[in-house]
N, CA and C of each residue as an Amber inpcrd file, in Angstrom:
protein
   216
  -1.1770000  -0.3990000   4.5360000  -2.1650000   0.6130000   4.7690000
  -1.4910000   1.8970000   5.2200000  -2.0360000   3.0360000   4.8470000
  -1.3950000   4.2980000   5.1970000  -1.6380000   4.6550000   6.6630000
  -0.8400000   5.6250000   7.1380000  -0.9940000   6.1040000   8.5130000
  -2.1980000   7.0300000   8.6430000  -2.7490000   7.4480000   7.5100000
  -3.8930000   8.3420000   7.4890000  -5.1200000   7.6410000   8.0740000
  -5.9420000   8.3700000   8.8140000  -7.1590000   7.8170000   9.4150000
  -8.0910000   7.3330000   8.3060000  -8.4990000   6.0770000   8.3760000
  -9.3870000   5.4900000   7.3830000 -10.8330000   5.8060000   7.7460000
 -11.6260000   6.1510000   6.7240000 -13.0300000   6.4800000   6.9180000
 -13.8510000   5.6480000   5.9490000 -14.9280000   5.0610000   6.4270000
 -15.8180000   4.2610000   5.5980000 -16.4510000   5.1300000   4.5210000
 -16.4010000   4.6820000   3.2980000 -16.9700000   5.4630000   2.1940000
 -18.5000000   5.4230000   2.1740000 -19.0910000   4.5340000   2.9580000
 -20.5500000   4.4280000   3.0080000 -21.1570000   5.2660000   4.1330000
 -20.6240000   5.1270000   5.3500000 -21.2540000   5.7850000   6.4960000
 -20.3610000   6.8120000   7.1950000 -19.0720000   6.8720000   6.8160000
 -18.1570000   7.8100000   7.4640000 -17.5710000   7.2790000   8.7590000
 -17.9040000   6.0390000   9.1200000 -17.3890000   5.4380000  10.3500000
 -15.8820000   5.2160000  10.2960000 -15.2730000   5.0120000  11.4400000
 -13.8230000   4.8110000  11.4830000 -13.4230000   3.5670000  12.2780000
 -14.3750000   2.7000000  12.5690000 -14.0970000   1.4650000  13.2980000
 -14.1120000   0.3060000  12.3010000 -12.9510000  -0.3170000  12.1050000
 -12.8290000  -1.3990000  11.1270000 -12.2940000  -2.6640000  11.7760000
 -12.6490000  -3.7800000  11.2000000 -12.1440000  -5.0880000  11.6100000
 -11.5500000  -5.7410000  10.3740000 -10.3630000  -6.3460000  10.5090000
  -9.6990000  -6.9480000   9.3640000  -9.2680000  -8.3730000   9.6590000
  -9.1450000  -9.1450000   8.5850000  -8.6690000 -10.5170000   8.7000000
  -8.1280000 -10.9340000   7.3400000  -6.9940000 -11.6350000   7.3330000
  -6.4700000 -12.1900000   6.0890000  -7.1120000 -13.5430000   5.8590000
  -7.5900000 -13.7500000   4.6350000  -8.2350000 -14.9950000   4.2540000
  -7.7340000 -15.4230000   2.8820000  -7.9160000 -16.6920000   2.5610000
  -7.5600000 -17.2220000   1.2540000  -8.8230000 -17.5550000   0.4860000
  -8.8870000 -17.0860000  -0.7390000 -10.0120000 -17.4480000  -1.5900000
  -9.8190000 -18.8800000  -2.0480000 -10.8840000 -19.6560000  -2.0530000
 -10.8080000 -21.0410000  -2.5170000 -12.1350000 -21.4170000  -3.1620000
 -12.1570000 -22.5600000  -3.8130000 -13.3780000 -23.0130000  -4.4680000
 -13.8160000 -22.0390000  -5.5480000 -15.1050000 -21.7610000  -5.5990000
 -15.6670000 -20.8580000  -6.6140000 -15.0880000 -19.4490000  -6.5180000
 -14.8400000 -18.9560000  -5.3010000 -14.3490000 -17.5870000  -5.1450000
 -12.9290000 -17.4160000  -5.6720000 -12.1670000 -18.4850000  -5.8000000
 -10.8070000 -18.3970000  -6.3340000 -10.8090000 -17.8980000  -7.7720000
 -11.9170000 -18.0730000  -8.4680000 -12.0180000 -17.6150000  -9.8490000
 -12.0400000 -16.0980000  -9.9630000 -12.2380000 -15.3970000  -8.8480000
 -12.2070000 -13.9340000  -8.8760000 -10.8280000 -13.4000000  -9.2270000
  -9.7850000 -14.1680000  -8.8930000  -8.4050000 -13.7680000  -9.1900000
  -7.7490000 -14.9020000  -9.9840000  -7.9250000 -14.9200000 -11.3070000
  -7.3870000 -16.0200000 -12.1220000  -5.8840000 -15.8740000 -12.3730000
  -5.0780000 -16.4020000 -11.4580000  -3.6160000 -16.2620000 -11.5790000
  -2.9050000 -17.6080000 -11.6840000  -3.6270000 -18.7000000 -11.7480000
  -3.0270000 -20.0210000 -11.8550000  -3.7020000 -20.9970000 -10.9160000
  -3.6720000 -22.2420000 -11.2880000  -4.3950000 -23.2760000 -10.5420000
  -3.9210000 -23.4000000  -9.0940000  -2.6120000 -23.4260000  -8.8820000
  -2.0840000 -23.6670000  -7.5420000  -1.6140000 -22.3990000  -6.8300000
  -1.8420000 -21.2410000  -7.4370000  -1.3840000 -19.9780000  -6.8430000
  -2.2350000 -19.6130000  -5.6360000  -1.5940000 -19.0580000  -4.6440000
  -2.2920000 -18.5900000  -3.4500000  -3.0720000 -17.3280000  -3.7830000
  -4.2690000 -17.2440000  -3.2790000  -5.1070000 -16.0660000  -3.4950000
  -5.4680000 -15.4710000  -2.1330000  -4.4710000 -14.8930000  -1.4910000
  -4.6710000 -14.3410000  -0.1580000  -5.1270000 -12.8890000  -0.2590000
  -6.1230000 -12.5610000   0.5350000  -6.6630000 -11.2120000   0.5620000
  -6.8360000 -10.7590000   2.0030000  -6.9720000  -9.4580000   2.1630000
  -7.2940000  -8.8940000   3.4720000  -8.7250000  -8.3790000   3.3820000
  -9.5760000  -8.8860000   4.2310000 -10.9730000  -8.4860000   4.3040000
 -11.0860000  -7.4200000   5.3840000 -11.6710000  -6.2750000   5.0480000
 -11.8720000  -5.1980000   6.0220000 -13.3570000  -4.8810000   6.0920000
 -13.9110000  -4.9200000   7.2930000 -15.3470000  -4.6920000   7.5040000
 -15.5360000  -3.4610000   8.3870000 -16.4370000  -2.5840000   7.9700000
 -16.7650000  -1.4110000   8.7760000 -17.5950000  -1.8620000   9.9730000
 -17.1760000  -1.4750000  11.1610000 -17.8870000  -1.8520000  12.3780000
 -19.1780000  -1.0820000  12.5890000 -19.4020000  -0.0410000  11.8000000
 -20.6310000   0.7470000  11.9430000 -21.7480000   0.2730000  11.0180000
 -21.4330000   0.0670000   9.7320000 -22.5030000  -0.2680000   8.7740000
 -22.3500000  -1.6520000   8.1360000 -21.1790000  -2.2780000   8.2850000
 -20.9830000  -3.6160000   7.7370000 -20.4330000  -3.6590000   6.3230000
 -20.2100000  -2.5130000   5.6920000 -19.6180000  -2.5090000   4.3620000
 -18.2650000  -3.1980000   4.4160000 -17.9660000  -4.0300000   3.4080000
 -16.6570000  -4.6660000   3.4250000 -15.8870000  -4.4140000   2.1440000
 -14.5660000  -4.3790000   2.2780000 -13.6360000  -4.2080000   1.1720000
 -12.6920000  -5.3870000   1.1520000 -12.2600000  -5.7560000  -0.0370000
 -11.2710000  -6.8150000  -0.2130000  -9.9990000  -6.1960000  -0.7780000
  -8.8630000  -6.5160000  -0.1790000  -7.5710000  -6.0300000  -0.6410000
  -6.6740000  -7.2270000  -0.9130000  -6.0690000  -7.2660000  -2.0870000
  -5.1330000  -8.3310000  -2.4250000  -3.8410000  -8.0520000  -1.6690000
  -3.3200000  -9.0430000  -0.9250000  -2.0780000  -8.8170000  -0.1760000
  -0.8860000  -8.8210000  -1.1240000   0.2330000  -8.3180000  -0.6740000
   1.3720000  -8.0220000  -1.5450000   1.8700000  -9.2230000  -2.3580000
   1.9470000 -10.4140000  -1.7690000   2.4390000 -11.5760000  -2.5080000
   1.5000000 -11.9310000  -3.6660000   0.2040000 -11.8650000  -3.4190000
  -0.7820000 -12.1420000  -4.4590000  -0.7880000 -11.0130000  -5.4860000
  -0.6020000  -9.7800000  -5.0420000  -0.5750000  -8.6390000  -5.9440000
   0.5620000  -8.7530000  -6.9520000   1.7000000  -9.2730000  -6.5250000
   2.8220000  -9.4790000  -7.4520000   2.4170000 -10.4250000  -8.5840000
   1.6840000 -11.4910000  -8.2480000   1.2100000 -12.4310000  -9.2690000
   0.2060000 -11.7530000 -10.1940000  -0.6610000 -10.9220000  -9.6390000
  -1.6390000 -10.1880000 -10.4460000  -0.9140000  -9.3020000 -11.4510000
   0.1490000  -8.6380000 -11.0170000   0.9040000  -7.7460000 -11.8960000
   1.5280000  -8.4930000 -13.0750000   1.8940000  -9.7450000 -12.8600000
   2.5140000 -10.5080000 -13.9560000   1.4860000 -11.2060000 -14.8300000
   0.3130000 -11.5510000 -14.3020000  -0.6870000 -12.3110000 -15.0580000
  -1.7520000 -11.4540000 -15.7220000  -2.0280000 -10.2690000 -15.1710000
  -3.0890000  -9.4150000 -15.6930000  -2.4940000  -8.3910000 -16.6650000
  -3.3530000  -7.8230000 -17.5080000  -2.9550000  -6.7470000 -18.4150000
  -3.1450000  -5.4190000 -17.7210000  -2.1350000  -4.5560000 -17.7930000
  -2.2230000  -3.2420000 -17.1800000  -3.2720000  -2.4260000 -17.9170000
  -4.1700000  -1.8080000 -17.1750000  -5.3170000  -1.1190000 -17.7490000
  -4.9810000   0.2740000 -18.2650000  -4.1260000   1.0000000 -17.5930000
  -3.8420000   2.3630000 -18.0320000  -2.3690000   2.6660000 -18.0050000
């Protein structure tokens, strides 16, 4: 994450809560990178309005780069 102050795109708030989680079960299909591949993401929730963002962590992102087709 950058050193720049993060602002919620929904409400403009600046209070966030984050946690790293692993997608499993049905949600694992969101990132189709292999049956046994780890699908770790960082969940960030705005403390003001509850909007949440999902970020693929670097190890999982490397797998995405090799398994997915580059869009542009």
